[in-house]
ZADOZA-691450 format. One record per residue (C-alpha): residue in one letter; x, y, z. Coordinates in steps of 0.25 Angstrom, whole numbers, padded with zeros to 4 digits, always signed. Layout:
<rs>
AXYZ;...
</rs>
This chain:
<rs>
M+0000+0000+0000;T+0005+0014-0004;L+0007+0025+0007;V-0004+0033-0001;A-0014+0021+0000;F-0010+0018+0014;A-0013+0033+0018;A-0026+0032+0011;A-0030+0020+0018;V-0026+0026+0032;A-0034+0038+0028;A-0046+0030+0025;F-0045+0022+0038;V-0043+0033+0048;P-0057+0039+0046;Y-0063+0025+0046;A-0056+0021+0059;G-0060+0034+0065;L-0074+0031+0062;W-0074+0018+0069;H-0066+0024+0081;E-0077+0035+0082;R-0088+0024+0082;Y-0081+0015+0092;E-0080+0027+0101;M-0094+0030+0100;M-0098+0015+0103;A-0089+0016+0116;T-0096+0029+0120;L-0110+0023+0118;G-0106+0010+0125;T-0102+0017+0138;G-0111+0012+0148;A-0119+0004+0139;P-0123-0010+0145;L-0117-0022+0139;W-0128-0031+0133;S-0119-0044+0133;M-0117-0042+0148;G-0132-0040+0152;E-0130-0026+0156;T-0142-0019+0149;Q-0153-0016+0158;P-0168-0013+0156;Q-0170+0001+0151;S-0183+0001+0160;R-0175+0001+0173;Y-0169+0015+0169;A-0180+0021+0161;F-0189+0032+0166;R-0200+0041+0162;A-0199+0054+0154;S-0212+0062+0151;S-0207+0071+0140;Y-0195+0074+0131;D-0193+0087+0123;L-0181+0085+0114;N-0175+0096+0106;V-0164+0091+0096;V-0155+0100+0087;R-0147+0093+0076;R-0133+0098+0073;A-0126+0099+0060;D-0116+0087+0064;D-0128+0078+0066;A-0127+0079+0081;F-0139+0085+0089;G-0141+0093+0101;A-0154+0091+0110;V-0161+0095+0122;A-0170+0085+0129;S-0181+0090+0139;I-0186+0078+0147;R-0197+0077+0157;F-0197+0065+0166;P-0204+0061+0179;V-0198+0058+0192;A-0204+0052+0205;D-0197+0056+0218;G-0185+0060+0209;E-0184+0047+0201;P-0187+0045+0187;V-0200+0037+0184;P-0198+0023+0177;A-0202+0022+0163;A-0204+0007+0162;A-0216+0000+0169;G-0212-0009+0181;V-0199-0001+0184;R-0201+0006+0198;E-0188+0014+0198;V-0179+0019+0187;K-0165+0013+0189;S-0153+0023+0190;H-0141+0023+0181;K-0134+0034+0190;P-0139+0037+0205;G-0144+0051+0206;Y-0147+0053+0191;I-0158+0050+0181;T-0152+0044+0169;F-0157+0046+0154;L-0151+0039+0142;L-0144+0048+0132;H-0135+0044+0120;P-0121+0044+0125;L-0116+0052+0112;L-0125+0064+0116;K-0119+0074+0125;V-0127+0081+0136;T-0125+0096+0138;R-0136+0100+0147;T-0146+0093+0157;E-0156+0100+0165;L-0166+0094+0175;N-0178+0102+0178;G-0171+0115+0173;T-0159+0113+0181;P-0145+0109+0175;V-0140+0095+0179;E-0127+0088+0177;A-0130+0075+0169;V-0121+0063+0169;R-0118+0056+0156;E-0114+0041+0156;G-0115+0035+0142;A-0129+0035+0138;Y-0134+0039+0152;L-0138+0054+0155;H-0139+0055+0170;I-0147+0066+0176;P-0145+0070+0191;S-0158+0068+0198;A-0155+0074+0212;S-0164+0086+0209;L-0176+0076+0206;R-0175+0070+0220;G-0189+0070+0226;R-0196+0075+0214;T-0208+0069+0206;G-0213+0073+0193;E-0208+0078+0179;Q-0193+0082+0178;R-0187+0089+0166;L-0173+0085+0160;V-0166+0093+0149;V-0155+0087+0142;E-0146+0094+0131;Y-0138+0085+0123;G-0133+0082+0109;G-0123+0074+0101;D-0122+0064+0089;M-0131+0052+0088;T-0125+0045+0077;V-0121+0032+0084;W-0115+0020+0077;A-0114+0006+0083;Y-0109-0008+0078;G-0110-0022+0081;S-0103-0035+0076;S-0109-0035+0062;W-0116-0022+0061;D-0116-0007+0064;G-0126+0004+0064;Y-0131+0017+0070;L-0139+0018+0083;S-0143+0032+0079;F-0138+0043+0070;I-0140+0057+0065;R-0133+0060+0051;G-0139+0070+0042;D-0154+0066+0039;N-0152+0052+0044;I-0156+0051+0059;Y-0159+0039+0068;L-0161+0043+0083;P-0169+0031+0090;S-0176+0035+0103;Y-0168+0025+0111;S-0154+0030+0106;G-0154+0041+0117;W-0153+0053+0108;Y-0162+0060+0119;P-0161+0056+0134;L-0169+0044+0137;P-0176+0043+0151;G-0167+0031+0157;G-0164+0017+0152;D-0152+0007+0154;S-0144+0011+0142;L-0145+0016+0127;F-0134+0006+0123;Y-0129-0008+0126;M-0116-0014+0122;L-0117-0028+0116;Y-0102-0031+0116;D-0090-0023+0116;R-0092-0010+0107;I-0106-0016+0102;L-0116-0006+0106;G-0131-0007+0104;A-0143+0003+0106;R-0153+0000+0117;K-0166+0002+0109;D-0174+0001+0122;A-0168+0013+0128;D-0181+0021+0127;L-0190+0009+0129;F-0198+0016+0140;F-0197+0030+0135;H-0211+0037+0135;S-0211+0052+0134;D-0217+0064+0127;F-0207+0067+0117;R-0205+0081+0109;A-0193+0083+0100;T-0188+0095+0092;L-0177+0093+0082;T-0169+0103+0075;G-0160+0101+0063;F-0166+0088+0058;D-0169+0093+0045;G-0170+0080+0037;P-0182+0070+0038;L-0184+0066+0053;Y-0193+0055+0058;A-0196+0053+0073;S-0203+0042+0081;I-0213+0052+0087;P-0222+0061+0079;E-0218+0074+0073;A-0224+0086+0080;A-0233+0096+0073;D-0224+0107+0074;S-0212+0099+0068;G-0204+0106+0057;H-0206+0120+0062;S-0193+0128+0063;G-0185+0116+0057;M-0188+0108+0070;K-0194+0094+0070;R-0202+0091+0082;F-0208+0078+0087;Y-0217+0074+0098;E-0224+0063+0104;A-0231+0060+0118;D-0227+0048+0125;S-0216+0045+0115;K-0207+0033+0115;G-0195+0042+0111;L-0190+0049+0099;S-0183+0042+0087;L-0178+0050+0075;F-0176+0045+0061;G-0171+0053+0049;G-0166+0051+0035;H-0169+0052+0020;F-0183+0045+0021;R-0196+0046+0014;E-0210+0045+0020;V-0220+0035+0014;S-0235+0035+0016;V-0247+0029+0009;S-0261+0035+0009;G-0270+0030+0020;E-0258+0025+0029;P-0254+0034+0040;I-0240+0027+0042;T-0228+0033+0034;V-0215+0026+0031;V-0202+0034+0031;T-0192+0026+0023;T-0181+0027+0012;P-0184+0031-0002;G-0181+0016-0007;S-0192+0011+0003;M-0203+0020+0000;R-0211+0010-0009;D-0210-0001+0002;A-0214+0009+0012;E-0227+0012+0004;N-0230-0002+0002;L-0229-0005+0017;L-0238+0007+0020;Q-0248+0002+0010;R-0249-0011+0017;I-0249-0005+0031;R-0261+0004+0026;S-0269-0009+0022;I-0266-0016+0035;R-0270-0003+0043;E-0283-0002+0035;Y-0287-0016+0040;Y-0284-0014+0055;E-0290+0000+0055;S-0303-0007+0049;W-0304-0014+0062;G-0302-0002+0071;R-0287-0003+0073;R-0278+0010+0073;L-0264+0008+0068;D-0257+0021+0072;S-0245+0016+0080;I-0235+0019+0068;E-0235+0032+0060;R-0222+0030+0053;I-0213+0019+0048;L-0198+0022+0046;Y-0192+0012+0036;F-0178+0013+0032;P-0165+0005+0033;M-0161+0003+0047;E-0149-0007+0046;S-0139+0003+0051;I-0147+0007+0064;D-0151-0001+0076;L-0143-0014+0073;T-0135-0012+0085;S-0145-0017+0096;F-0151-0029+0101;W-0163-0020+0105;P-0174-0022+0094;F-0175-0011+0083;E-0186-0001+0088;Q-0197-0003+0077;K-0207+0007+0082;V-0204+0020+0088;G-0216+0029+0092;H-0225+0029+0079;T-0213+0026+0070;L-0210+0012+0065;L-0195+0009+0061;L-0195-0001+0050;P-0181-0005+0046;V-0179-0009+0031;Y-0178-0024+0029;P-0174-0032+0017;Q-0188-0035+0014;M-0197-0025+0007;M-0204-0016+0017;S-0218-0020+0011;N-0217-0035+0014;S-0226-0041+0024;Q-0215-0044+0034;I-0212-0029+0036;L-0227-0025+0035;Y-0230-0036+0046;H-0219-0030+0055;T-0224-0016+0053;M-0239-0019+0055;E-0235-0026+0068;L-0229-0013+0073;I-0241-0005+0068;L-0251-0014+0075;F-0244-0017+0088;G-0233-0008+0089;D-0222-0019+0089;T-0217-0031+0082;N-0214-0040+0094;S-0225-0050+0092;Y-0214-0061+0089;Q-0209-0059+0103;I-0222-0065+0110;D-0225-0080+0107;A-0237-0085+0115;S-0234-0099+0113;H-0220-0098+0119;S-0223-0088+0130;P-0224-0092+0145;E-0238-0091+0150;S-0236-0078+0158;E-0232-0071+0145;F-0241-0078+0135;S-0248-0069+0126;L-0255-0070+0112;V-0251-0055+0109;T-0243-0060+0097;E-0254-0069+0091;I-0264-0058+0093;R-0255-0048+0085;S-0254-0058+0074;A-0269-0060+0074;I-0270-0044+0072;L-0260-0045+0060;Y-0267-0057+0054;M-0280-0050+0053;A-0274-0040+0043;D-0268-0052+0036;R-0281-0058+0034;D-0286-0045+0027;N-0274-0047+0018;R-0266-0035+0024;I-0254-0042+0029;I-0248-0053+0020;P-0243-0063+0024;F-0247-0063+0038;K-0238-0071+0048;P-0242-0073+0063;I-0231-0066+0072;I-0229-0079+0079;E-0235-0093+0076;T-0242-0098+0088;E-0254-0107+0091;Y-0261-0095+0097;W-0259-0088+0084;H-0265-0099+0076;M-0277-0100+0085;M-0279-0085+0084;K-0278-0086+0069;S-0288-0097+0068;M-0298-0090+0077;I-0297-0077+0068;D-0298-0084+0055;R-0310-0092+0060;A-0317-0079+0065;I-0314-0071+0053;A-0320-0082+0044;R-0333-0081+0051;G-0333-0066+0050;D-0328-0062+0064;E-0316-0053+0060;A-0322-0042+0068;K-0322-0050+0080;V-0308-0055+0078;W-0304-0040+0078;Q-0311-0038+0091;V-0303-0049+0097;L-0289-0044+0091;A-0293-0029+0095;S-0296-0033+0109;F-0281-0037+0111;W-0275-0026+0102;D-0282-0015+0110;R-0276-0021+0122;G-0262-0020+0116;L-0254-0030+0108;S-0240-0024+0109;I-0228-0032+0112;S-0216-0025+0118;V-0203-0032+0118;Y-0190-0025+0122;H-0177-0026+0129;D-0178-0022+0144;G-0172-0033+0152;P-0157-0035+0157;N-0149-0037+0145;G-0160-0033+0135;Q-0170-0044+0138;Y-0183-0043+0131;V-0196-0038+0138;Q-0209-0042+0132;E-0222-0034+0135;Y-0235-0039+0128;P-0250-0041+0132;I-0253-0055+0138;I-0264-0061+0129;T-0268-0075+0133;A-0275-0086+0124;D-0287-0084+0134;D-0287-0069+0131;W-0288-0071+0116;A-0299-0082+0118;E-0307-0073+0127;A-0306-0061+0117;W-0310-0070+0105;N-0322-0076+0113;R-0327-0062+0116;A-0327-0058+0102;M-0332-0072+0097;P-0338-0080+0108;G-0334-0095+0109;D-0324-0094+0097;A-0311-0095+0105;D-0310-0109+0111;L-0301-0107+0123;L-0299-0122+0123;K-0293-0122+0110;L-0283-0110+0113;P-0268-0115+0114;K-0263-0116+0128;
</rs>
């Protein structure tokens, strides 16, 4: 190799080496204090999460793609202590005695903190923002914390066979998920975890128990911007974008060179890339057809207002925690190799629209202990099957094949054959109205699954059926 060639190779290598050095330094910073998954150090977020009643967030984007923000947070205390956000938790566990701890991304620098109008000296430790609580001793009621902070939220991470971004702001391309800590979160165990040495993952349950009124004003975000909460009526005035939602689950922001797709008669819109617009239109047309069927039976399908459909291979691959599919009234639908309009994606989307989750496969009545037995999955299958019978979902496949499902299907087919479709809907609606959601999340030591779902027994099903069609459900023939 000539000296000229060698010099050129070194010149090319130095920026590349510098890039990786910066990335490794970032991983080291983010990993500071992060629990080690493989050693069972992750703890439930519920033990540390506390209530917040309102957020007022003002964000100004800078020319270098960083941002500055001021967050005004109101939260209740009882006798000077924060109020637990999770059901069943009696006392918020402290990370640091004498302090109330919020979670804030470690790359964001705090420049000012005020508690009830008085400056306080906050302590930063990794993702922890410790606020001294001595002034709250003996108090009960609403408190107000103001945090001024800012920084760059473009965060890269990697694993043994992948790399990707946990969040980013680059030009018009924006991905700030609500769980990332881009604004202070009211308590929790951690924002991140370490899988092995240097392998960092995001804990997507960091805002699992977040419920708060949320108002956000954003300046300097000139490109297309989409949020997980509704845009306020005065958004766009003076170059500002505003968003507001009561009892919000938090704010996620998405930006990019997307197109909005809509079809006549369907309230849901799809935000997607130019190359996927035809697939998006096909999906919306099929959703509209299914909506017409369910609304003809008096059901309202208004849980989803927007679907974001674009490639997500480079984000969210760094976590064992499931990809968050529904954020507020927005559904995140990653691009898959299949066409968007195929029945698999339609089925997946409709389950989210109908029930708010896609966790049916987690609950199998035929393999559950008696205390956890529930026909919730089979009843959800039955509701989807009704649209299939009307040629709206093709081909239909039950969520889980069980003897209970085959029993239900036989009863439904027999009833419809004799003209009792309205009575079948009476039975299904009685369970649907009580709630058929299935919540499956990590909130145990070392990220164990927690499952929450309604308990529906075979006797419950038979009794509801016999109320609508007396004598038709033979309890002796039900599987035991």
